[in-house]
C-alpha positions in Angstrom: 2.1 -20.4 31.2 3.7 -17.0 30.5 2.1 -13.7 29.9 3.7 -11.5 27.3 3.3 -7.8 27.4 4.0 -5.9 24.3 4.9 -2.2 24.2 4.7 -0.7 20.8 4.9 2.6 19.2 1.8 2.9 17.0 2.1 5.2 13.9 -0.6 7.8 13.6 0.1 10.1 10.8 -0.9 13.2 12.5 -1.0 16.7 11.2 0.7 18.4 14.1 4.3 18.7 14.9 4.4 16.7 18.1 1.8 14.4 19.5 1.2 11.3 21.5 -1.0 8.5 20.6 -2.2 5.4 22.4 -2.2 2.1 20.7 -4.4 -0.7 22.0 -3.2 -4.3 22.0 -4.7 -7.4 23.5 -2.3 -10.1 24.5 -3.1 -13.6 25.2 -1.0 -16.4 26.5 -1.1 -19.7 24.7 0.6 -23.0 24.4 3.6 -23.6 22.1 1.2 -25.1 19.6 -1.0 -22.1 19.4 2.0 -19.9 19.0 3.1 -22.0 16.1 -0.3 -21.6 14.5 0.0 -17.9 15.1 3.2 -17.7 13.1 1.4 -19.3 10.2 -1.5 -16.8 10.5 0.1 -13.6 12.0 -2.8 -11.5 10.7 -5.1 -13.0 13.3 -2.9 -11.8 16.1 -4.8 -10.1 18.9 -3.5 -8.6 22.0 -4.6 -7.2 25.3 -3.0 -4.5 27.5 -2.6 -0.9 26.7 0.6 1.2 26.3 1.2 4.7 25.4 3.8 5.9 22.9 4.9 9.3 22.0 6.1 10.1 18.5 8.1 13.2 17.6 7.4 14.4 14.1 9.2 17.1 12.3 7.1 19.7 10.5 7.2 19.0 6.8 7.9 21.5 4.1 4.9 23.0 2.3 2.7 21.7 5.2 -1.1 22.1 4.6 -4.0 21.0 6.7 -6.4 18.9 4.6 -9.5 17.6 6.2 -11.5 16.3 3.3 -9.3 14.2 1.0 -10.4 13.4 -2.5 -9.3 10.7 -5.0 -6.9 8.4 -6.6 -6.2 6.1 -9.5 -4.1 3.5 -11.3 -2.1 0.5 -10.5 1.2 -1.2 -11.2 0.7 -3.9 -13.3 2.3 -6.1 -11.2 0.3 -8.6 -12.6 1.3 -7.8 -16.1 1.2 -4.6 -17.9 -0.8 -4.6 -21.1 1.4 -4.1 -24.2 -1.0 -1.5 -25.5 -0.1 0.9 -22.8 1.4 4.2 -24.0 5.1 4.9 -23.7 4.3 7.7 -21.2 2.4 5.2 -19.1 5.1 2.6 -19.5 7.8 4.8 -18.0 5.9 7.4 -16.0 2.7 5.9 -14.8 3.5 2.3 -14.2 5.4 1.3 -11.1 6.0 -2.2 -10.0 3.1 -2.9 -8.3 0.3 -2.7 -8.5 -0.5 -4.5 -11.4 -1.0 -5.9 -13.8 -1.4 -8.5 -16.2 -2.2 -10.8 -13.8 -2.7 -8.2 -11.4 -3.0 -10.0 -8.3 -1.4 -7.6 -8.5 -2.2 -5.8 -9.7 -1.2 -4.0 -6.9 -1.0 -2.9 4.0 1.3 -1.2 6.2 2.0 -0.3 9.7 4.3 2.2 10.9 6.0 3.0 14.1 6.9 6.4 12.9 5.6 8.1 9.9 8.0 10.0 7.7 6.3 13.0 6.5 7.0 15.0 3.7 3.8 16.6 4.1 2.6 14.6 7.0 5.6 13.9 9.0 9.2 14.2 8.4 11.0 11.4 9.9 12.8 11.2 13.1 16.0 9.2 13.3 15.6 5.5 12.6 16.7 4.2 16.0 13.6 2.1 16.3 14.7 -0.8 14.1 15.2 -3.2 17.0 11.8 -2.3 18.4 10.2 -3.0 15.0 11.8 -6.4 14.8 10.9 -7.3 18.4 7.3 -6.2 17.8 7.0 -8.2 14.6 8.4 -11.3 16.4 6.0 -10.8 19.3 3.1 -10.4 17.1 3.9 -13.6 15.2 4.1 -15.6 18.3 0.7 -14.3 19.8 -2.1 -16.9 20.2 -4.9 -17.3 17.8 -8.3 -17.6 19.4 -10.9 -20.0 18.3 -13.4 -17.2 17.6 -10.9 -15.5 15.3 -10.2 -18.8 13.5 -13.9 -19.2 12.8 -14.0 -15.6 11.5 -11.1 -16.2 9.3 -12.7 -19.3 8.0 -15.6 -17.3 6.7 -13.3 -14.6 5.4 -10.8 -16.7 3.5 -11.5 -17.1 -0.2 -12.2 -20.8 -0.9 -10.6 -21.3 -4.2 -12.2 -24.7 -4.7 -15.8 -23.6 -4.2 -16.2 -20.0 -5.4 -14.8 -20.5 -8.9 -17.3 -23.4 -9.4 -20.5 -21.6 -8.7 -21.3 -21.4 -12.4 -21.6 -25.2 -12.4 -24.8 -25.0 -10.3 -26.6 -23.2 -13.2 -26.9 -26.2 -15.5 -27.4 -29.9 -14.8 -25.0 -30.7 -17.7 -22.1 -29.8 -15.4 -22.6 -32.9 -13.3 -21.0 -35.1 -15.9 -18.2 -32.6 -16.5 -17.0 -31.8 -13.0 -16.5 -33.3 -9.5 -19.5 -32.4 -7.3 -18.1 -31.7 -3.8 -21.6 -31.3 -2.5 -23.0 -34.7 -3.6 -24.7 -36.3 -0.6 -22.9 -39.4 0.6 -24.1 -41.9 3.1 -21.4 -42.3 5.8 -19.8 -45.8 6.1 -19.8 -47.3 9.6 -16.3 -47.7 11.1 -16.8 -51.4 11.5 -17.4 -51.9 7.8 -14.4 -49.8 7.0 -12.2 -52.0 9.3 -13.7 -55.1 7.7 -12.6 -53.9 4.2 -9.1 -53.2 5.4 -8.9 -56.6 7.0 -9.9 -58.2 3.7 -7.1 -56.2 1.9 -4.6 -57.4 4.4 -5.7 -61.0 4.0 -6.0 -61.2 0.2 -2.8 -59.2 -0.3 -3.6 -57.9 -3.8 -5.5 -60.7 -5.3 -8.8 -58.8 -5.6 -10.3 -58.0 -9.0 -10.3 -54.4 -10.4 -14.0 -54.1 -9.7 -13.5 -55.1 -6.1 -10.6 -52.7 -5.6 -12.7 -49.9 -7.1 -15.6 -50.7 -4.7 -13.2 -50.7 -1.7 -12.1 -47.2 -2.7 -15.6 -46.0 -3.0 -16.6 -47.3 0.3 -13.6 -46.2 2.3 -14.0 -42.7 1.0 -17.4 -42.7 2.8 -15.8 -43.0 6.2 -16.3 -40.1 8.6 -14.1 -37.1 7.6 -12.2 -37.2 10.8 -11.0 -40.7 10.0 -9.6 -39.8 6.6 -6.1 -38.7 7.7 -5.6 -41.8 9.7 -6.8 -44.0 6.8 -4.4 -42.5 4.3 -1.4 -43.3 6.5 -2.8 -46.8 7.3 -0.5 -49.6 6.1 -3.5 -51.7 4.8 -4.7 -48.7 2.7 -1.3 -48.4 1.2 -1.5 -52.1 0.3 -4.8 -51.4 -1.5 -3.1 -48.5 -3.3 -0.2 -50.7 -4.5 -2.7 -53.3 -5.7 -4.5 -50.6 -7.7 -1.2 -49.5 -9.2 -0.3 -53.1 -10.1 -3.6 -53.6 -12.0 -3.9 -50.0 -13.4 -4.3 -51.1 -17.0 -7.1 -53.5 -16.2 -9.5 -50.8 -14.8 -12.2 -49.4 -17.0 -12.1 -45.7 -17.5 -15.2 -45.1 -15.3 -13.5 -47.2 -12.5 -10.4 -45.2 -12.7 -12.5 -42.0 -12.5 -14.2 -43.3 -9.4 -10.8 -44.0 -7.8 -9.9 -40.4 -8.5 -13.1 -39.2 -6.8 -12.4 -41.4 -3.8 -8.9 -39.9 -3.5 -10.4 -36.4 -3.6 -12.7 -37.2 -0.6 -9.9 -38.9 1.3 -7.5 -35.8 0.6 -4.8 -38.1 -0.8 -1.5 -36.1 -1.2 -1.0 -34.9 -4.8 2.3 -36.7 -5.0 1.0 -40.1 -4.0 2.2 -43.0 -6.1 -1.3 -44.0 -6.9 -1.9 -40.6 -8.5 1.3 -40.9 -10.5 0.1 -44.1 -12.0 -3.4 -42.8 -12.7 -2.0 -39.8 -14.5 0.1 -41.9 -16.8 -2.8 -44.2 -17.6 -5.2 -41.3 -18.3 -2.6 -39.8 -20.7 -2.4 -43.1 -22.5 -6.2 -43.4 -22.8 -7.1 -39.9 -23.8 -7.9 -40.6 -27.4 -10.2 -43.4 -26.3 -12.2 -41.2 -24.0 -15.0 -38.8 -24.7 -14.8 -35.0 -24.0 -17.1 -35.2 -21.0 -14.7 -37.8 -19.3 -11.6 -35.8 -20.3 -13.0 -32.7 -18.6 -14.2 -34.6 -15.6 -10.7 -36.1 -15.1 -9.1 -32.6 -15.5 -11.4 -31.3 -12.9 -10.5 -34.1 -10.5 -6.8 -33.3 -11.0 -7.6 -29.7 -10.0 -9.5 -30.8 -6.9 -6.5 -32.9 -5.9 -4.3 -29.9 -6.4 -2.0 -31.9 -8.7 -0.2 -30.2 -11.7 -0.7 -32.3 -14.8 0.7 -30.3 -17.7 1.1 -33.4 -20.0 -2.5 -34.4 -19.5 -3.7 -30.9 -20.1 -1.7 -30.6 -23.3 -3.3 -33.7 -24.8 -6.7 -32.5 -23.6 -6.3 -29.2 -25.4 -5.1 -30.9 -28.5 -8.2 -33.1 -28.4 -10.5 -30.1 -27.8 -8.9 -28.3 -30.8 -9.7 -31.2 -33.1 -13.3 -31.4 -31.9 -13.9 -27.7 -31.5 -17.0 -27.5 -33.6 -18.6 -30.3 -31.4 -18.2 -28.4 -28.1 -21.5 -27.7 -26.3 -21.9 -24.5 -24.3 -21.2 -26.2 -20.9 -18.2 -28.1 -22.3 -16.8 -24.8 -23.6 -17.2 -23.0 -20.2 -15.7 -26.0 -18.3 -12.8 -26.1 -20.7 -12.1 -22.4 -20.2 -12.3 -23.0 -16.5 -9.8 -25.8 -16.7 -7.5 -23.6 -18.9 -7.6 -20.9 -16.2 -6.9 -23.3 -13.3 -4.0 -24.8 -15.4 -2.5 -21.2 -15.7 -1.6 -21.7 -19.4 -3.3 -20.7 -22.6 -3.0 -22.8 -25.7 -2.0 -20.3 -28.5 -3.8 -22.2 -31.2 -7.2 -21.9 -29.3 -7.2 -18.1 -29.0 -9.2 -17.2 -32.1 -11.5 -20.2 -31.6 -12.2 -19.1 -28.0 -13.2 -15.7 -29.2 -15.5 -16.9 -31.8 -17.2 -19.3 -29.4 -17.6 -16.5 -26.8 -19.4 -14.4 -29.4 -21.5 -17.4 -30.5 -22.8 -18.1 -27.1 -22.6 -14.7 -25.4 -26.4 -14.1 -25.1 -26.9 -17.7 -23.9 -24.3 -17.7 -21.0 -25.6 -17.2 -17.5 -24.0 -14.3 -15.6 -22.0 -16.8 -13.5 -20.7 -18.4 -16.7 -19.6 -15.0 -17.9 -17.7 -14.5 -14.7 -16.1 -18.0 -15.1 -15.0 -17.3 -18.6 -13.3 -14.0 -17.6 -11.6 -15.7 -14.7 -10.3 -18.5 -17.0 -9.0 -16.0 -19.5 -7.4 -13.9 -16.7 -5.7 -16.8 -14.8 -4.2 -18.2 -18.1 -3.1 -14.7 -19.2 -5.0 -15.3 -22.4 -5.1 -12.4 -24.9 -8.5 -11.4 -26.0 -9.5 -8.7 -28.5 -10.9 -5.3 -27.4 -14.0 -6.1 -29.5 -14.9 -9.3 -27.7 -14.1 -7.7 -24.2 -16.3 -4.8 -25.0 -19.1 -7.1 -26.0 -18.8 -9.0 -22.7 -18.8 -5.6 -20.8 -21.9 -4.5 -22.8 -23.7 -7.6 -21.5 -22.6 -7.1 -17.9 -23.4 -3.4 -17.7 -27.1 -4.2 -18.5 -27.4 -7.0 -15.8 -24.9 -6.1 -13.1 -27.5 -6.0 -10.3 -28.3 -9.6 -11.0 -24.7 -10.7 -11.0 -22.9 -12.2 -8.0 -20.1 -10.2 -6.6 -17.7 -13.0 -7.3 -18.6 -13.2 -11.0 -18.5 -9.4 -11.3 -15.0 -9.2 -9.8 -13.8 -11.7 -12.4 -15.1 -9.5 -15.1 -13.3 -6.5 -13.6 -10.1 -8.5 -13.5 -10.3 -9.0 -17.3 -11.2 -5.4 -17.9 -8.1 -4.5 -16.0 -6.0 -6.9 -17.9 -7.1 -5.7 -21.3 -7.0 -2.1 -20.0 -10.5 -1.3 -21.4 -12.2 1.6 -19.6 -15.8 0.6 -20.4 -17.7 3.6 -19.1 -21.1 2.0 -18.8 -19.7 -0.8 -16.6 -17.7 1.7 -14.5 -20.8 3.9 -14.0 -23.0 1.0 -13.1 -20.3 -0.4 -10.8 -20.5 2.9 -8.8 -24.2 2.3 -8.3 -24.1 -1.4 -7.4 -20.9 -2.2 -5.6 -20.6 0.3 -2.7 -23.5 -1.3 -0.8 -22.0 -4.8 -1.3 -18.5 -3.9 0.0 -19.1 -4.8 3.6 -20.0 -8.4 2.7 -17.1 -8.9 0.2 -14.0 -10.7 1.3 -10.8 -8.8 1.4 -9.3 -10.2 -1.9 -12.5 -9.2 -3.7 -12.4 -5.7 -2.3 -8.8 -5.5 -3.4 -9.5 -6.5 -7.0 -12.4 -3.9 -7.1 -10.1 -1.2 -5.8 -7.2 -2.2 -8.1 -9.4 -2.2 -11.2 -10.5 1.4 -10.4 -6.9 2.5 -10.0 -5.6 0.5 -13.1 -8.2 2.0 -15.3 -7.7 5.4 -13.7 -11.4 5.5 -12.8 -12.2 7.5 -9.7 -15.6 6.9 -8.0 -15.7 8.4 -4.6 -18.6 6.3 -3.5 -16.6 3.1 -4.2 -13.4 4.3 -2.6 -15.1 5.6 0.5 -17.0 2.4 1.0 -13.7 0.4 0.7 -12.0 2.8 3.2 -14.8 2.5 5.7 -14.9 -1.4 5.5 -11.2 -2.1 5.4 -9.9 -1.3 8.9 -12.0 -4.0 10.5 -10.8 -6.6 7.9 -7.2 -5.4 7.5 -5.7 -8.5 9.4 -6.9 -10.7 6.5 -4.8 -8.7 4.0 -1.9 -10.5 2.5 1.2 -8.4 1.9 0.2 -7.8 -1.7 -3.4 -6.9 -0.7 -2.2 -4.2 1.7 0.3 -2.9 -0.9 -2.3 -2.7 -3.6 -4.8 -0.9 -1.5 -2.2 1.7 -0.7 -1.2 1.9 -4.3 -4.7 2.3 -5.5 -5.7 5.0 -3.1 -2.4 6.9 -3.7 -2.6 6.5 -7.4 -6.0 8.1 -7.5 -4.8 10.7 -4.9 -7.7 9.9 -2.6 -7.7 10.3 1.1 -11.0 9.1 2.6 -13.0 10.7 5.4 -11.5 8.1 7.9 -8.0 8.6 6.4 -6.1 8.3 9.7 -7.7 5.1 10.7 -7.5 3.8 7.2 -3.8 4.5 6.6 -2.8 3.6 10.1 -4.4 0.2 9.9 -2.7 -0.6 6.6 0.7 0.6 7.7 0.3 -1.6 10.8 -0.5 -4.5 8.5 2.6 -3.8 6.4 4.6 -4.2 9.6 2.9 -7.5 10.4 3.8 -8.7 6.9 7.4 -7.5 7.0 8.6 -11.1 6.7 6.7 -11.6 3.4 8.5 -8.7 1.8 11.8 -10.5 2.0 10.3 -12.9 -0.6 8.1 -10.4 -2.4 10.1 -7.1 -2.3 7.9 -5.6 -5.0 4.9 -5.5 -2.7 6.7 -3.3 -0.2 7.8 -0.8 -2.8 4.3 -0.7 -4.3 2.8 0.2 -0.9 5.4 2.8 -0.1 5.0 4.5 -3.4 1.3 4.6 -2.9 1.9 6.3 0.4 4.4 8.8 -1.1 1.8 9.9 -3.6 -0.4 11.1 -0.7 2.5 12.5 1.2 2.9 9.8 3.8 6.3 8.4 4.6 6.5 5.7 7.3 10.1 6.0 8.5 10.8 2.5 9.6 9.4 0.8 6.5 11.3 3.3 4.3 14.5 2.7 6.2 14.0 -1.1 5.7 13.3 -0.6 2.0 16.5 1.4 1.4 18.9 -0.8 3.3 21.4 -2.6 1.2 20.1 -6.1 2.0 16.6 -5.2 0.7 18.0 -3.5 -2.4 19.9 -6.7 -3.1 16.7 -8.7 -2.8 15.0 -6.5 -5.4 17.6 -7.6 -8.0 16.3 -11.2 -7.8 12.7 -10.1 -8.3 11.0 -11.0 -11.6 10.0 -7.3 -11.8 12.2 -4.3 -12.6 12.3 -2.5 -9.3 15.2 0.0 -9.8 13.0 2.7 -11.0 10.6 2.3 -8.1 13.6 2.4 -5.6 14.8 5.5 -7.5 11.4 7.2 -7.2 11.1 6.4 -3.5 14.6 7.4 -2.6 14.5 10.8 -4.4 11.0 11.6 -3.0 12.4 11.0 0.6 15.3 13.3 -0.1 13.1 16.1 -1.4 10.1 15.8 1.0 11.8 14.6 4.2 14.8 16.7 4.9 14.9 15.3 8.5 15.3 11.8 7.4 18.6 10.2 8.6 18.0 6.5 7.8 19.4 4.4 5.0 19.9 5.9 1.5 20.3 4.3 -1.9 23.9 4.2 -3.3 24.9 7.0 -5.7 25.7 4.3 -8.3 22.1 3.2 -8.4 20.9 6.7 -8.8 23.3 7.3 -11.7 22.4 4.0 -13.4 18.6 4.6 -13.3 18.9 8.3 -14.2 20.8 7.4 -17.3 18.2 4.7 -18.1 15.3 7.0 -17.7 16.9 9.9 -19.7 17.8 7.6 -22.5 14.2 6.5 -22.7 13.0 10.1 -22.5 15.2 11.1 -25.5 13.7 8.4 -27.6 10.1 8.4 -26.5 9.1 11.5 -24.5 11.0 14.6 -25.6 10.2 13.8 -29.3 6.4 13.8 -28.8 4.7 16.2 -31.2 2.9 18.2 -28.6 6.2 18.7 -26.6 8.3 19.5 -29.6 5.8 22.0 -30.8 5.6 23.7 -27.4 9.4 23.8 -27.1 9.9 25.2 -30.6 7.3 28.0 -30.2 8.7 28.9 -26.7 12.1 29.3 -28.3 10.7 31.6 -30.9 8.7 33.6 -28.4 11.5 34.0 -25.8 14.5 34.4 -28.1 16.2 31.1 -28.8 17.1 27.7 -27.4 19.1 29.3 -24.6 15.8 30.4 -22.9 14.1 27.0 -22.9 15.2 23.6 -21.8 13.2 20.4 -22.7 14.3 17.9 -20.0 13.4 16.1 -16.9 13.9 18.3 -13.9 13.0 15.4 -11.7 13.9 12.2 -13.5 12.4 10.0 -10.8 9.0 11.3 -11.7 9.5 10.0 -15.3 7.9 12.8 -17.3 9.4 15.9 -19.0 9.3 19.6 -18.3 10.0 22.7 -20.3 12.1 24.8 -18.0 12.0 28.7 -18.4 13.6 31.3 -16.2 12.2 34.8 -15.8 13.9 37.8 -14.1 12.2 40.0 -11.6 10.9 42.3 -14.3 9.5 39.4 -16.3 12.2 39.2 -18.9 13.5 35.8 -19.8 16.9 34.8 -18.6 19.2 32.7 -20.8 20.4 29.6 -18.9 20.4 26.7 -21.4 23.8 27.6 -22.9 24.8 24.0 -23.7 21.8 23.4 -25.9 22.1 26.9 -27.4 25.7 26.3 -28.5 24.8 22.9 -30.0 21.8 24.4 -31.8 23.9 27.3 -33.3 26.5 24.8 -34.6 23.9 23.0 -36.6 22.1 26.2 -38.0 23.1 28.4 -40.9 23.7 31.9 -39.4 22.2 33.4 -42.5 25.1 35.6 -43.6 24.6 37.3 -47.1 27.3 37.3 -49.8 27.8 41.0 -50.4 30.5 42.7 -52.4 32.3 43.8 -49.2 32.2 40.3 -47.8 33.7 38.8 -51.0 36.4 41.4 -51.0 37.2 40.6 -47.4 37.3 36.9 -48.1 39.6 37.4 -51.2 41.9 40.1 -49.9 41.7 39.5 -46.1 40.4 43.1 -45.4 37.1 44.7 -45.2 36.2 47.9 -47.2 33.6 49.1 -44.7 32.5 46.5 -42.1 34.1 44.0 -39.8 33.0 40.4 -40.0 31.2 40.8 -36.6 29.3 43.8 -38.0 28.3 41.8 -41.1 27.0 39.0 -39.0 25.2 41.3 -36.7 23.6 43.0 -39.6 22.5 39.8 -41.2 21.3 38.4 -37.9 20.6 34.8 -37.1 17.0 33.4 -37.4 17.0 32.8 -33.7 17.9 36.4 -33.0 15.2 37.6 -35.4 12.6 35.5 -33.5 14.0 36.9 -30.2 13.6 40.5 -31.3 10.0 39.8 -32.3 9.3 38.1 -29.1 10.8 40.8 -27.0 8.7 43.4 -28.8 5.5 41.5 -28.2 6.6 40.9 -24.6 7.5 44.4 -23.6 5.0 46.2 -25.8 2.2 45.9 -23.3 3.2 47.2 -19.8 0.0 45.7 -18.4 1.4 42.3 -18.9 4.0 42.9 -16.1 1.9 45.2 -13.9 2.0 44.1 -10.3 4.1 41.1 -11.4 7.5 41.8 -10.0 8.8 38.5 -8.9 11.0 38.3 -5.8 12.7 34.9 -5.7 13.3 33.1 -2.5 16.7 31.6 -2.0 15.2 28.2 -2.5 14.1 29.1 -6.0 17.7 28.7 -7.1 18.2 25.4 -5.6 18.2 22.7 -8.2 17.9 19.0 -7.3 21.2 17.3 -7.4 20.7 13.7 -8.1 22.9 11.1 -6.4 23.2 12.7 -3.0 21.0 14.5 -0.5 19.7 17.9 -1.3 21.9 20.6 0.1 21.4 24.3 0.3 23.6 26.2 -2.2 26.5 28.3 -0.9 25.9 32.0 -0.4 28.5 32.7 -3.1 26.5 30.6 -5.6 23.3 32.4 -4.7 24.9 35.8 -5.1 26.0 35.0 -8.6 22.5 33.9 -9.7 20.0 36.6 -10.8 16.9 36.6 -8.7 13.7 35.6 -10.6 11.3 32.8 -11.0 11.8 29.3 -12.5 8.9 27.9 -14.5 8.4 24.2 -14.9 6.0 24.1 -17.8 4.0 20.8 -18.0 2.7 19.6 -21.3 0.2 17.1 -20.0 -1.6 14.3 -21.6 -4.8 12.3 -20.7 -2.7 9.5 -19.2 -1.8 11.8 -16.4 -5.4 12.2 -15.3 -8.2 10.0 -14.1 -10.4 8.5 -16.9 -12.8 11.0 -18.4 -12.0 13.7 -15.8 -9.5 16.5 -15.0 -8.4 14.8 -11.7 -4.6 14.5 -11.7 -3.2 11.1 -10.8 -1.0 10.6 -7.7 2.4 10.3 -9.4 1.9 13.6 -11.1 0.5 15.3 -7.9 3.8 14.1 -6.3 5.8 15.6 -9.1 4.2 18.9 -9.0 4.4 19.1 -5.2 8.1 18.3 -5.3 8.7 20.9 -8.0 7.0 23.6 -5.9 9.1 22.4 -2.9 12.3 23.0 -4.9 11.2 26.5 -5.8 9.7 26.0 -9.2 6.4 27.6 -10.3 4.4 24.9 -12.1 2.7 26.0 -15.3 0.5 23.5 -17.1 -0.5 23.3 -20.8 -3.5 21.0 -20.1 -4.2 18.5 -22.9 -7.8 19.7 -23.2 -6.4 23.1 -24.2 -3.2 22.5 -25.9 -4.0 19.5 -28.1 -6.9 21.3 -29.9 -4.5 24.2 -30.4 -2.0 22.1 -32.3 -4.4 22.2 -35.3 -4.7 26.0 -35.1 -2.5 28.8 -36.5 1.0 29.6 -35.3 -0.2 33.0 -34.1 -2.9 31.4 -31.9 -0.5 29.0 -30.4 2.0 31.8 -29.7 -0.7 33.9 -28.1 -1.7 31.0 -25.8 1.9 30.4 -24.8 2.5 34.1 -24.1 -0.5 34.2 -21.8 0.7 31.1 -19.9 4.3 32.3 -19.4 3.5 35.9 -18.7 0.2 35.6 -16.9 0.1 38.5 -14.4 -1.8 36.3 -11.9 0.8 33.6 -12.1 3.7 36.1 -11.6 1.8 37.7 -8.7 1.4 34.3 -7.0 5.0 33.5 -7.6 6.1 36.8 -6.0 
């Protein structure tokens, strides 16, 4: 028996330049069998022995000490993203992840070294071998019996929890298989006697006798079931049943299915094949109770029966008006477990929900929402709001499981029902410690998907998570990171919280090979809050991983683009893998094309750009574009000199604009003489044009008068630009400092990045900025821009006001003395 010692660098995302941290691991020896179990359940790894590791972290740019973090919101619809989402959200706010429609999503990690771009700027990625060795060592560690028991209580039992609603009415006994029905155990001697009779008779028993044998054998002690199913005489009994399948009564066939459930017969067993075919043949001769019961048995056997379900749904559609309340709820439950929604039942389902809404138990409301969510069934906002109204009034009396199912559907329909969200903040924090990890994930993901920030909920999740983190699947860990990053929330125990999740991401590294979207989801969530674990980023940007993303069912190029560019800007010390320039060019073109069609043309942006051109002197003074395409939202860029005067820089757009505009030359006698005779009596053509003036020039003169007429506007506002102010992001390669010659040619001043924001960039019903947009503004400042916002709560109301009022507002925003002072 060998003892394995593990030495591992444990990533603590510290706020100091250099530090050392000690990671505790308990290591246990075990047999080969226990090691194999461990690989199946690596999250239960536990290790003893202590080792110290020192991590060198470079000081990030724009480093600030933050002790009390705040909040975060929104998720990637990784599950699926609702079609009603705004185009800004579709491009700018939704990353792969977290997600969404079926967000199991929807959106853990572990790091050996943390990349900071505000936390730590990565050291060189020489630790890849250590990472892989550590992962391998962890996967082979032994799983203790105590941990196995703990895991058993933590794991979500998909067969039991979804069926809690069935205990609320006696009618469900005839519609579903009762796993808790008391059964008298059959003595082993009697079981052996039955098998002996089967061997002797060799299939000559009657259908009734065969059914009775199945009933009795299923009552054998549970520990005997596996041996029985592989027993030759039991297989003879099964062949006998298959041979006589058409002779059984429907109730006898159902009893055989129930026996198979108790005996845990494999879902592909030949007996079950024969039973499925026979039930499909008999559907129209059965009643709805029997049909629903058989469907429930197939679910308990974990057997996919699409043909049977299709016939069941057709039957239900024909007899829809006859459905009782329990039959309707059980049908929706079956629809959800079958993961498909019959299109012709959608409107009927909604009408039935409204009909019985006040009569449903709270558990039934949860079961209905889960069925709709799992089957990706569309539901109208009206019906979903009615359900939410009911839940908001009785949430305290609702089980957490049922409540989580309602939250899943709110997330899927993207309805921010404020009464439910407010009540959730009162009810759920106290329950968090007793909720399993998947339930906690769905609660957190709902908050982020709906952009709802509740510090009480998020803090309770953060405090509870570290002790449960080993139960996180890869997507759970990723969605936790996404949710906290999206809401830009760093909890009071942020170091413990993030370190535990990053460590879990390392443990689950093998899962990311199959589900690359989860790794990107988690890393983007970390990037939002300025955390960059080096080894995970290096792994995500390597060519092999990028190739895996191409086979994902999600579009991951934009996520890779955002991650790669964020690392370039915020982690200048990073020397690991980079994305190929071709990918940058491809995604940049994709994003810019979308922006030209959907973002630049939005009324609030077009109006701001037009007025700024009028105020500053023409299109050469303003540029409506994406300074950082990887952040997927637009900017209005303006350059000001040290004295506050605007600097023309957008010459390309200006030339194009002038080509399209009439310069406004008047047809005078002198001009006609010149055109006819080729000479001018008094003025040259240039003088004539200058005298006439272009509309843009007239606007410019007016703007300059208003700008320079009041000396107080510029008092104390001389802006001295740092060399970094002139560095613009060059996409497709690492950021480089401009050459001295280039800097000398550029006039000193300040570059403004004017943000025309909208409500999708903020948490729901608040002025709290979401993580992606916090990241964008942080990176703009890091590149030397001064961020100026036209917040939607100020700018949108002004769109209905006079031109003069809007110009006055923009004038104050651009030439704000306080702003210029801070920039200087």
